[in-house]
C-alpha positions as CSV (number, residue, x, y, z in Angstrom):
1,X,8.2,-4.6,-1.9
2,X,6.9,-2.4,0.8
3,X,7.9,-3.5,4.2
4,X,4.9,-5.0,6.1
5,X,4.2,-3.8,9.6
6,X,4.0,-6.8,11.8
7,X,1.2,-5.2,13.8
8,X,-0.9,-4.3,10.7
9,X,-4.3,-6.0,10.7
10,X,-7.5,-5.6,8.9
11,X,-9.5,-7.0,11.8
12,X,-9.9,-6.0,15.4
13,X,-9.5,-8.5,18.2
14,X,-12.4,-11.0,18.2
15,X,-13.7,-9.9,14.8
16,X,-12.2,-12.9,12.9
17,X,-14.4,-15.5,14.6
18,X,-17.5,-13.3,14.4
19,X,-17.0,-12.5,10.7
20,X,-16.4,-16.1,9.8
21,X,-19.3,-17.4,11.9
22,X,-21.7,-14.9,10.1
23,X,-20.7,-16.1,6.6
24,X,-23.7,-17.3,4.6
25,X,-24.6,-17.5,0.9
26,X,-26.3,-14.3,-0.4
27,X,-29.6,-14.3,-2.2
28,X,-29.7,-12.2,-5.4
29,X,-32.8,-10.3,-4.1
30,X,-30.8,-9.0,-1.1
31,X,-27.9,-7.6,-3.1
32,X,-27.4,-3.9,-2.3
33,X,-29.4,-3.7,1.0
34,X,-27.8,-2.6,4.2
35,X,-27.3,-6.1,5.6
36,X,-25.7,-7.1,2.3
37,X,-23.4,-4.0,2.4
38,X,-22.3,-4.9,5.9
39,X,-21.5,-8.5,4.7
40,X,-19.6,-7.0,1.7
41,X,-17.4,-5.0,4.1
42,X,-16.7,-8.1,6.3
43,X,-15.8,-10.1,3.2
44,X,-13.4,-7.3,2.1
45,X,-11.7,-7.3,5.5
46,X,-11.4,-11.1,5.6
47,X,-9.8,-11.0,2.1
48,X,-7.4,-8.3,3.2
49,X,-6.4,-10.1,6.4
50,X,-5.9,-13.4,4.6
51,X,-3.6,-11.8,2.0
52,X,-1.7,-9.8,4.7
53,X,-1.1,-13.1,6.6
54,X,0.1,-14.9,3.5
55,X,2.4,-12.1,2.3
56,X,3.9,-11.5,5.8
57,X,4.5,-15.2,6.5
58,X,2.3,-14.9,9.6
59,X,0.3,-17.7,11.0
60,X,-2.6,-18.0,8.6
61,X,-5.5,-17.8,11.1
62,X,-8.0,-16.5,8.6
63,X,-7.5,-19.4,6.3
64,X,-7.6,-21.9,9.2
65,X,-10.7,-20.4,10.7
66,X,-12.6,-20.4,7.4
67,X,-11.7,-24.0,6.7
68,X,-12.2,-25.3,10.2
69,X,-15.7,-23.6,10.3
70,X,-16.6,-25.2,7.0
71,X,-17.3,-21.8,5.5
72,X,-15.2,-22.0,2.4
73,X,-18.1,-23.1,0.1
74,X,-19.8,-19.8,1.0
75,X,-17.2,-18.0,-1.1
76,X,-18.0,-20.2,-4.1
77,X,-21.7,-19.3,-3.7
78,X,-20.8,-15.6,-3.5
79,X,-18.7,-15.5,-6.6
80,X,-21.4,-17.4,-8.7
81,X,-24.2,-15.2,-7.2
82,X,-22.6,-12.0,-8.4
83,X,-21.7,-13.6,-11.7
84,X,-25.4,-14.3,-12.3
85,X,-26.4,-10.8,-11.0
86,X,-23.8,-9.3,-13.4
87,X,-25.2,-11.2,-16.4
88,X,-28.9,-11.0,-15.7
89,X,-29.7,-7.9,-13.4
90,X,-26.9,-5.4,-14.1
91,X,-27.9,-4.7,-17.8
92,X,-31.5,-3.9,-16.7
93,X,-30.2,-1.5,-14.0
94,X,-28.3,0.4,-16.7
95,X,-31.4,0.5,-18.9
96,X,-33.5,1.9,-16.0
97,X,-30.9,4.5,-15.2
98,X,-28.8,5.2,-18.3
99,X,-27.2,8.4,-16.8
100,X,-26.7,7.8,-13.1
101,X,-25.5,10.6,-10.8
102,X,-22.9,8.2,-9.4
103,X,-21.9,4.6,-10.0
104,X,-20.3,3.8,-6.6
105,X,-23.0,1.5,-5.4
106,X,-23.0,-0.6,-8.6
107,X,-19.2,-0.8,-8.6
108,X,-19.4,-2.1,-5.0
109,X,-21.5,-5.1,-6.1
110,X,-19.1,-5.9,-9.0
111,X,-16.2,-5.6,-6.6
112,X,-17.8,-8.2,-4.3
113,X,-17.1,-10.9,-6.8
114,X,-13.5,-9.9,-7.0
115,X,-13.1,-10.0,-3.2
116,X,-14.7,-13.5,-3.0
117,X,-12.4,-14.8,-5.8
118,X,-9.4,-13.2,-4.2
119,X,-10.0,-14.9,-0.8
120,X,-10.6,-18.2,-2.6
121,X,-7.3,-17.9,-4.4
122,X,-5.4,-17.3,-1.1
123,X,-7.1,-20.1,0.8
124,X,-6.9,-22.7,-2.0
125,X,-3.1,-22.6,-2.1
126,X,-3.2,-25.3,0.6
127,X,-4.6,-28.8,0.0
128,X,-6.9,-28.6,3.1
129,X,-8.7,-25.8,1.3
130,X,-9.6,-28.1,-1.6
131,X,-10.7,-30.8,0.8
132,X,-13.1,-28.3,2.4
133,X,-14.8,-27.6,-0.9
134,X,-16.3,-31.1,-1.1
135,X,-19.2,-31.2,-3.6
136,X,-18.9,-27.5,-4.6
137,X,-15.5,-28.2,-6.1
138,X,-17.0,-28.9,-9.6
139,X,-19.1,-25.7,-9.3
140,X,-16.0,-23.7,-8.6
141,X,-14.0,-25.3,-11.4
142,X,-16.8,-24.6,-13.9
143,X,-16.9,-21.0,-12.7
144,X,-13.1,-20.6,-13.0
145,X,-13.0,-22.1,-16.4
146,X,-15.8,-19.7,-17.5
147,X,-13.6,-16.8,-16.3
148,X,-10.7,-18.1,-18.4
149,X,-13.0,-18.2,-21.5
150,X,-14.1,-14.7,-20.7
151,X,-10.4,-13.7,-20.5
152,X,-10.0,-14.8,-24.1
153,X,-13.0,-12.8,-25.1
154,X,-11.7,-9.7,-23.4
155,X,-8.4,-10.0,-25.2
156,X,-10.2,-10.5,-28.5
157,X,-12.1,-7.3,-27.9
158,X,-8.9,-5.4,-27.5
159,X,-8.6,-5.1,-23.7
160,X,-4.8,-5.3,-23.9
161,X,-4.9,-2.0,-25.8
162,X,-5.5,0.5,-23.0
163,X,-7.7,3.6,-23.6
164,X,-5.8,6.8,-24.4
165,X,-5.8,9.8,-22.0
166,X,-8.2,11.6,-24.3
167,X,-10.6,8.7,-24.4
168,X,-10.6,8.5,-20.6
169,X,-11.2,12.3,-20.3
170,X,-14.3,12.0,-22.6
171,X,-15.9,9.0,-20.8
172,X,-19.4,9.2,-19.5
173,X,-20.4,7.7,-16.2
174,X,-21.7,4.5,-17.8
175,X,-18.6,4.2,-20.0
176,X,-16.4,4.5,-16.9
177,X,-18.4,1.9,-15.1
178,X,-18.1,-0.5,-18.1
179,X,-14.4,0.0,-18.1
180,X,-14.2,-0.6,-14.4
181,X,-16.3,-3.7,-14.9
182,X,-13.9,-5.0,-17.5
183,X,-10.9,-4.2,-15.2
184,X,-12.5,-6.3,-12.4
185,X,-13.4,-9.1,-14.8
186,X,-9.8,-9.2,-16.0
187,X,-8.5,-9.3,-12.4
188,X,-11.0,-12.1,-11.6
189,X,-10.0,-14.1,-14.7
190,X,-6.3,-13.8,-13.9
191,X,-6.9,-15.0,-10.3
192,X,-9.0,-17.9,-11.8
193,X,-5.8,-19.2,-13.4
194,X,-4.4,-19.9,-10.0
195,X,-7.7,-21.4,-8.8
196,X,-7.8,-23.8,-11.8
197,X,-4.2,-24.9,-11.1
198,X,-4.9,-25.6,-7.4
199,X,-8.0,-27.6,-8.2
200,X,-6.1,-29.5,-10.9
201,X,-3.4,-30.4,-8.4
202,X,-5.8,-31.4,-5.7
203,X,-8.6,-33.0,-7.8
204,X,-8.6,-36.1,-5.5
205,X,-8.7,-34.2,-2.3
206,X,-12.5,-33.9,-2.1
207,X,-13.2,-37.3,-3.5
208,X,-14.4,-35.9,-6.8
209,X,-11.4,-36.7,-9.0
210,X,-13.4,-38.3,-11.8
211,X,-15.9,-35.5,-12.0
212,X,-13.1,-32.8,-12.0
213,X,-11.2,-34.7,-14.7
214,X,-14.3,-34.9,-16.9
215,X,-14.8,-31.1,-16.5
216,X,-11.1,-30.4,-17.2
217,X,-10.6,-32.7,-20.2
218,X,-13.9,-33.5,-21.8
219,X,-16.3,-30.7,-21.0
220,X,-14.0,-27.7,-21.4
221,X,-10.7,-28.9,-23.0
222,X,-8.7,-26.8,-20.4
223,X,-5.2,-27.9,-21.7
224,X,-5.9,-26.2,-25.1
225,X,-7.4,-23.1,-23.3
226,X,-4.2,-22.8,-21.2
227,X,-2.1,-23.1,-24.3
228,X,-3.8,-20.3,-26.0
229,X,-3.4,-18.0,-23.0
230,X,0.3,-18.8,-22.8
231,X,0.7,-17.7,-26.4
232,X,-1.4,-14.5,-25.8
233,X,0.6,-13.4,-22.6
234,X,-2.3,-11.5,-21.1
235,X,-0.1,-10.3,-18.2
236,X,1.7,-7.7,-20.4
237,X,0.6,-4.8,-22.6
238,X,2.0,-1.5,-23.9
239,X,0.5,1.9,-23.1
240,X,-0.3,4.7,-25.6
241,X,3.4,5.8,-25.5
242,X,4.6,2.3,-26.3
243,X,5.9,1.6,-22.8
244,X,5.6,-2.0,-21.4
245,X,3.2,-2.6,-18.5
246,X,2.8,-5.6,-16.4
247,X,-0.3,-6.7,-14.4
248,X,0.4,-7.2,-10.8
249,X,-1.8,-7.1,-7.6
250,X,-4.8,-6.0,-9.6
251,X,-3.3,-3.1,-11.5
252,X,-1.1,-2.3,-14.5
253,X,2.2,-0.7,-13.8
254,X,5.7,-0.2,-15.3
255,X,7.9,-3.3,-14.5
256,X,11.2,-2.9,-12.7
257,X,14.4,-4.8,-13.6
258,X,13.4,-7.7,-11.3
259,X,10.0,-8.0,-12.9
260,X,11.6,-8.3,-16.4
261,X,14.1,-11.0,-15.3
262,X,11.6,-13.2,-13.4
263,X,8.7,-15.1,-14.9
264,X,5.4,-13.4,-14.3
265,X,3.3,-15.0,-11.6
266,X,0.4,-15.8,-13.9
267,X,2.7,-17.3,-16.5
268,X,4.1,-19.6,-13.9
269,X,0.6,-20.7,-12.8
270,X,-0.3,-21.4,-16.5
271,X,2.8,-23.5,-17.1
272,X,2.4,-25.5,-13.9
273,X,-1.3,-26.1,-14.5
274,X,-0.6,-27.3,-18.1
275,X,2.2,-29.5,-16.8
276,X,-0.1,-31.1,-14.3
277,X,-2.8,-31.7,-16.9
278,X,-0.6,-33.2,-19.6
279,X,1.4,-35.4,-17.2
280,X,-1.7,-36.5,-15.2
281,X,-2.1,-40.4,-15.2
282,X,-5.8,-39.9,-16.1
283,X,-4.9,-38.2,-19.4
284,X,-5.2,-41.3,-21.7
285,X,-8.6,-42.2,-20.4
286,X,-10.1,-38.7,-20.6
287,X,-8.2,-36.9,-23.4
288,X,-7.3,-37.6,-27.0
289,X,-4.4,-35.6,-28.5
290,X,-5.5,-35.2,-32.1
291,X,-3.5,-33.3,-34.7
292,X,-5.1,-30.0,-33.9
293,X,-4.3,-30.3,-30.2
294,X,-0.9,-31.7,-31.0
295,X,-0.1,-28.6,-33.1
296,X,-1.3,-26.3,-30.3
297,X,0.9,-27.9,-27.7
298,X,4.0,-28.3,-29.9
299,X,4.0,-24.5,-30.5
300,X,4.8,-24.1,-26.8
301,X,7.9,-26.2,-26.9
302,X,10.2,-23.4,-28.1
303,X,8.9,-21.1,-25.3
304,X,10.4,-23.3,-22.6
305,X,13.9,-21.7,-22.4
306,X,16.8,-22.5,-20.2
307,X,16.2,-19.5,-17.9
308,X,12.6,-20.7,-17.4
309,X,13.8,-24.2,-16.4
310,X,16.3,-22.6,-14.0
311,X,13.3,-20.8,-12.3
312,X,10.8,-23.6,-12.6
313,X,12.7,-27.0,-12.7
314,X,9.5,-29.1,-12.9
315,X,8.9,-27.7,-16.4
316,X,11.7,-30.0,-17.6
317,X,9.3,-32.9,-17.6
318,X,6.8,-30.9,-19.6
319,X,9.5,-30.0,-22.2
320,X,10.4,-33.7,-22.6
321,X,6.7,-34.5,-23.1
322,X,6.4,-31.8,-25.8
323,X,9.6,-33.0,-27.5
324,X,8.2,-36.6,-27.8
325,X,4.8,-35.2,-28.9
326,X,6.4,-33.2,-31.6
327,X,7.9,-36.3,-33.2
328,X,4.6,-38.2,-33.1
329,X,5.5,-40.6,-30.3
330,X,1.9,-41.0,-29.1
331,X,2.3,-44.5,-27.7
332,X,4.8,-43.6,-25.0
333,X,2.7,-40.7,-24.0
334,X,-0.5,-42.7,-23.6
335,X,1.3,-45.4,-21.5
336,X,2.5,-43.0,-18.8
337,X,0.4,-44.2,-16.0
338,X,2.9,-44.1,-13.2
339,X,1.4,-47.2,-11.6
340,X,-2.2,-45.9,-12.0
341,X,-4.6,-47.7,-14.1
342,X,-5.3,-45.7,-17.3
343,X,-8.9,-46.6,-17.1
344,X,-10.3,-45.8,-13.7
345,X,-13.6,-47.5,-14.7
346,X,-17.1,-46.2,-15.2
347,X,-18.2,-43.3,-13.1
348,X,-21.5,-44.4,-11.7
349,X,-22.2,-41.1,-9.8
350,X,-20.8,-37.9,-11.3
351,X,-21.0,-34.6,-9.5
352,X,-22.3,-31.8,-11.7
353,X,-22.4,-28.0,-11.2
354,X,-25.7,-27.0,-9.5
355,X,-25.1,-23.6,-7.9
356,X,-25.3,-21.4,-11.0
357,X,-28.6,-23.1,-12.1
358,X,-30.1,-22.5,-8.7
359,X,-29.3,-18.8,-8.9
360,X,-30.6,-18.6,-12.4
361,X,-33.9,-20.1,-11.2
362,X,-34.1,-17.3,-8.5
363,X,-34.2,-14.7,-11.2
364,X,-36.0,-16.5,-14.0
365,X,-38.6,-14.2,-15.6
366,X,-38.0,-11.7,-12.7
367,X,-34.9,-9.9,-14.0
368,X,-36.6,-6.6,-14.8
369,X,-38.6,-6.5,-11.5
370,X,-35.5,-7.3,-9.4
371,X,-33.5,-4.6,-11.2
372,X,-36.3,-2.1,-10.5
373,X,-36.4,-3.0,-6.8
374,X,-32.6,-2.9,-6.4
375,X,-32.2,0.5,-8.1
376,X,-33.1,2.3,-4.9
377,X,-30.1,0.8,-3.2
378,X,-27.7,2.3,-5.7
379,X,-29.2,5.9,-5.8
380,X,-26.9,7.4,-3.1
381,X,-28.9,10.5,-2.4
382,X,-26.6,12.1,0.2
383,X,-28.7,11.1,3.1
384,X,-27.0,10.3,6.4
385,X,-27.5,6.6,5.9
386,X,-25.8,6.6,2.4
387,X,-23.0,8.9,3.7
388,X,-22.2,6.5,6.5
389,X,-22.3,3.5,4.1
390,X,-20.0,5.3,1.6
391,X,-17.6,6.3,4.3
392,X,-17.3,2.7,5.7
393,X,-16.8,1.3,2.1
394,X,-14.1,3.8,1.3
395,X,-12.3,3.1,4.5
396,X,-12.2,-0.6,3.7
397,X,-11.0,0.1,0.1
398,X,-8.3,2.6,1.0
399,X,-7.1,1.4,4.4
400,X,-3.5,0.9,5.3
401,X,-4.0,-2.8,5.0
402,X,-5.4,-2.4,1.4
403,X,-2.3,-0.5,0.5
404,X,0.0,-3.0,2.2
405,X,-1.6,-5.7,-0.1
406,X,-0.3,-3.8,-3.1
407,X,3.3,-4.3,-4.1
408,X,5.1,-1.0,-3.4
409,X,2.2,0.6,-1.5
410,X,0.1,3.4,-3.0
411,X,0.5,4.2,-6.7
412,X,0.0,7.5,-8.4
413,X,-3.4,7.6,-10.3
414,X,-1.8,9.2,-13.3
415,X,1.8,7.9,-13.8
416,X,1.7,4.7,-11.7
417,X,4.8,5.7,-9.6
418,X,5.0,5.4,-5.8
419,X,2.6,7.9,-4.2
420,X,2.5,9.6,-0.9
421,X,-0.2,12.2,-1.3
422,X,-4.0,11.5,-1.1
423,X,-6.8,13.6,-2.6
424,X,-7.9,15.7,0.4
425,X,-11.6,15.8,-0.7
426,X,-12.6,12.2,-1.5
427,X,-9.5,10.5,0.1
428,X,-9.7,7.8,-2.6
429,X,-7.0,8.6,-5.1
430,X,-3.2,8.9,-4.6
431,X,-0.6,11.0,-6.4
432,X,3.2,11.3,-6.5
433,X,3.1,15.1,-6.5
434,X,1.2,18.2,-7.4
435,X,1.9,18.0,-11.1
436,X,0.3,14.7,-11.6
437,X,-2.7,15.7,-9.4
438,X,-3.3,18.8,-11.6
439,X,-3.0,16.8,-14.8
440,X,-5.3,14.1,-13.5
441,X,-7.9,16.5,-12.2
442,X,-10.1,16.7,-15.4
443,X,-10.5,12.9,-15.2
444,X,-10.8,12.6,-11.4
445,X,-13.2,15.6,-10.9
446,X,-16.5,13.8,-11.5
447,X,-15.7,10.9,-9.2
448,X,-14.2,13.3,-6.6
449,X,-17.4,15.4,-6.7
450,X,-19.6,12.3,-6.3
451,X,-17.6,10.8,-3.4
452,X,-17.2,14.1,-1.5
453,X,-20.9,14.8,-1.7
454,X,-21.5,11.4,-0.2
455,X,-19.0,11.8,2.6
456,X,-19.7,15.4,3.6
């Protein structure tokens, strides 16, 4: 791990309160305009500061300020807003401009969703974060589960087989943007694993336990979904040379000996979430373990090894549960109520997701016209306004704080090793040395030209 500078901060004095106070849900129509870009930069800095505080064991002022101000639900609105934009507006923008001169502005919007989800993941580690969500908890849960379903779709489409160097060199601007979109979606989905776990553990915190349980067990069958992800191991892949890569801190890199010995962070989250769901006292009332589900769960039993139990002792209870399940002891499983009534009664009022439907209504029968209006925001023409905007965005993406958030600091764009040299033209890509920079130039040239034109 890179040593964290105790004085390193993404925010200047006084900015935290101002940034949090200004938080408000976006409207899809405003995405891309100057006011929205300023909000995007503030969100990015808040996310960086929250992660920096969590990693450095500092007082988590960012988390506390967001929660005490009641602004945490805004992040849920932001994630769902960009999700709807990505599904409904983004395809029309690509049709209107199939060969854009640059894709930086569009990427910024896609990255906004990842920033909102990243900040949610950090804040929700604590129970008071879940309490602050109140009625939007079910909306966030539905969103996060949709991201896990999308993760399965990405894997089925071959995402874990990375493109070759030759394929990367031959990419068009649109193909590069689609690859970046998939990379961001994968990162969001992996973070959503943690979010689902936190919401599962704190389902009673916001007083919506019955609604959350219905969503987890009946609406989406999340236990089976988690089981499939555990079997697919999406946190690991092999590159074109057959070398193992692990997904950490938003990027794929070669694991070190410590990474190989310890359980991956996403794997731990999946196991703990599954444990919470299968040992939950509500299980008998909301969930029936039929033969198909039983088979799915029992396949996981052999995966819980002694080294795993040494690292995560609470998994011992889950292993015992799976052992009894494998021999067909259903009665004892369905009687595990731990003093809680297996039938909590009829839910007279159930909280249902509403945010996504509200955003869909905003764009209903207007997707083409909205895309046409927003296209002007993404045509960075080299004017002073667009150059200033691009400069501020790049500073927020490549700042010292952004690098401190990444385990090991800056990574070489070609080989993934620790890097100390930055491209002198665009200042957005890092290299370990001259050799890698030269070899990567054919791939980096187009982006470098785009960014340098915007910044000069």
